[in-house]
C-alpha positions in Angstrom: 57.9 -11.2 -38.5 58.6 -8.2 -40.8 55.9 -6.1 -39.2 57.3 -7.0 -35.8 60.7 -5.7 -36.8 59.2 -2.5 -38.2 57.4 -2.0 -34.9 60.6 -2.5 -33.0 62.4 0.0 -35.2 59.6 2.6 -34.9 59.5 2.1 -31.2 63.3 2.6 -31.0 63.1 5.8 -33.1 60.3 7.2 -30.9 62.3 6.3 -27.8 65.4 7.9 -29.2 63.4 11.1 -30.1 61.9 11.3 -26.6 65.3 10.6 -25.0 66.8 13.5 -27.0 64.0 15.8 -25.9 64.6 15.0 -22.3 68.4 14.7 -22.5 69.0 17.9 -20.5 70.5 18.1 -17.0 67.2 18.9 -15.5 65.4 16.2 -17.5 67.6 13.5 -16.1 66.5 14.3 -12.6 62.8 14.3 -13.1 60.6 11.3 -12.8 59.6 11.7 -16.4 63.3 11.7 -17.5 64.0 8.6 -15.4 61.0 6.8 -16.8 61.9 7.7 -20.4 65.4 6.4 -19.8 64.0 3.1 -18.5 61.7 2.8 -21.6 64.6 3.6 -23.9 66.8 1.0 -22.2 64.0 -1.6 -22.6 63.5 -0.8 -26.3 67.2 -1.0 -26.9 67.4 -4.4 -25.1 64.5 -5.7 -27.2 66.0 -4.5 -30.4 69.3 -6.1 -29.5 67.6 -9.4 -28.6 65.7 -9.4 -32.0 68.9 -8.6 -33.8 70.7 -11.4 -32.1 67.9 -13.9 -32.7 67.9 -13.0 -36.4 71.6 -13.6 -36.5 72.6 -10.1 -37.6 
């Protein structure tokens, strides 16, 4: 379980870094920007679900 949580955190960090890189006005309108936003949202949802499951 500990490795899973570390994986989630690393994925969230990578998603946040990618989101910041594409967080420009033009980046939001591109297909890549929209895809990265979807991925970031999914990772955030997964992290929230794990956090809720662990009772934290």
